[in-house]
N, C-alpha and C positions, 0 to 999 in steps of 0.2 A: 885307215892303220897302214903302223910297219912293221916291218919285224921285227922290230925293237918290244911291240905290243906282245908278241906271242909266248908261247908255253919258255922257253930261255927265258927273257925276259922279267915272267911272274918265277922261275925261279932261281933270278938270281948267275944267270950259265951265260952271262956274256962273250966270255969268249967261247965258248959254244956256235950260240948265236951268229959271229964273224966266222966259222969256219963252218959254218954251218950255205953264208950269204957267202963266200965267195969259194965251194962246191959248184954253186949255183950260178954266178958266175961263170964260172971256165966249164962248167959244162953246154952251153950258148952251141949250139951251131947252126947253117944256115939253113940248116936241114928240120931243127924239132924248132925254133927261136916263134916261129910264126906257130904253131902251139901254146907254145910255152905263154910270151904274150897274150894270149887271149883264154887262160887257164885261169876257175876260181880261184887259185889255188894268189895268181898273180894279181886278181881281182882286188884278193883279200889280203898283201899286199906292196906296199907304193911304189917301196925304195926299189923291192926285186922287176916290178913291170917300168920301172925308167928304163933300170941299166938292161931289161929287156926290147923294151922300145928303140934306145940310143946304138944297142949291137945291129938292131935290124935296118938304123935306118945306114948305120957302118955298112950294112953287110946287104943295099937297097937291090944293085944289081942282081946280088946273084941269088936274095929270097925272093924275087919277082918271079925269076924266073923257074921257080922252086916246088917248093909248102906254097907260098901262094896264092898259085894256081889253080888249087881246089879248094881253100878257105870261103869261099865266098860260098860257095853249099852245106859247107860241114855247118857256119855261123844261120843260115836261114832254117835250120833243120831245130835250133837249137842246143847245139850238141856245147857250145861257149860258153858256161853262164856266167863267166866272168865278162863280156862282152853286153847282157844284159844290163850289168851296172850302169847307173845313171852316169856317173862319174867318171866312166871307162871311155863312154861313147863319144865325148870331144875331142878324147888320146885318141883314138883309131880315124875319127876324119882326120886332123889332123895330119899323119899321118901318111894316111890315102893322099891327102892332097897336096903332100910339103913332098911327100919321095915317091914323083910318077913320074914323067921323064919329060 
């Protein structure tokens, strides 16, 4: 699934879809990206997840010192349904494996 498969595409609102996507991209911060990338929304929209993973990669030194410190307990508690998505687990493993010191 991509954001193009969502309600905006169904209604023929390509401009609205693009504006919403750009808003999501511009709203990412080192404090929020970890929670966003593991969310059900990101699991549903592959293009959003890819942008979030790229942002997390580009800002890894700051991300790992902040929000990433507590993410393990949230993942184990099942708080992030996107992490349970089988297609997402390899991406999460790649992030962990490639972004370590």
